[in-house]
C-alpha positions, 0 to 999 in steps of 0.5 A: 599689366598696364592699361589706358582706359578711354571713356570717349567723348567729344567734349570730354574724353576721359583717360586713366591708366592703371597698372596691376594684375588680377588678384593684387592691388591695382595702382593709378598711374595717371587720370585726366580728361582730353577736352575739346570746345563744343563750338569748334569744327568737328575735324578739329575736335577729332585732331585734338582728341588724337593728339591728347591720346597720343601724349597719354600713349607716349607718357604712359606706354600702355600694354593695352587700351580698354574703350567703352563700347559705344551703344545706342542711345536716344540721342543719335547726335551724342552717339555719333560723337561718342563713336567718333572719339572711340574710333579715334582712340582705337586708331591711336592704339592700333597704329602703334600695335597696342591691343584694343579691348572694348567694354560695355558700360554694363560690363564695366559697372559689374566688374567694378561695383558688382552691378551692371546698373550702378550709377556714376557715384557708385562707380566713382566710389568703387574706383577710389576705394580699389585704387586707394585714392583720397577722392573720386577723380573728377569729372565722372568721365575720369572715373569711368576711364579708370573703371575701364582700365580696372575692368580690363585688368580684371577680365583680361586673363579669362578672355585670353583663356577663352580666346586661346580655347577657341583658337585651339578648337578651331586649329584642330582638324575636323574628324569623321565620326566613327562608325561603331558597331551596333550593341549586341547581347552576348551569345547565349543570353537573351537581351 
C-alpha cells in the first residue's frame, strides 16, 4: 500500500509518501513541504498548496491519502488556515478517486510512538527509526506527514474490517423476534 500523508498548514504543508503493509518494514518514497508566503493573498496560497499536492499525486501515485484531522485550538485563525489546507488536500485526492482518511494528532502519535501525548521530537525520532532514515525529516511538518502515512498503513486493515462488518450488518434484513413458548416443567414434576 502506498500512502501520501498530509500535515496541513497554510505556510508549511508537510507531505510524505510511505509504502508497505502492516507488520512488515515500511519504506519512505518521498518527503517534503509545500510552502506558501505568509504575506500572499489567501486564494493564491490555496492554489499553491493545490499545485504542490497535485505534483506529489502525479509523481508518487498513492493509493490512499491520509490527512491530519483538524481539531479546535485556541487560535481560530490558525485552525481556519489548517482546515482550508486540509480541504485542498482532500479535494485533490477525491478529484482523482483516491480514498481519503482522516487521523487525529493523538491517534497518529499513539500509532507511531505508543503515546497519544508524544511531542514532536519523539514523533520525529520514531519516524526516523521506523523508516530506517539517517536523520529525522526537517521541518517537523515533514516528519508529521510521514507519521500520518505510517499510522494509516498500520490502522487501515483493522478499519477496513470494521467497515466491512458494519456494512454486512447493515445489509442484513431486520427480522422479527421469534415468539417462544414459555418454559414449562415436564409433566409429573413440580417445578
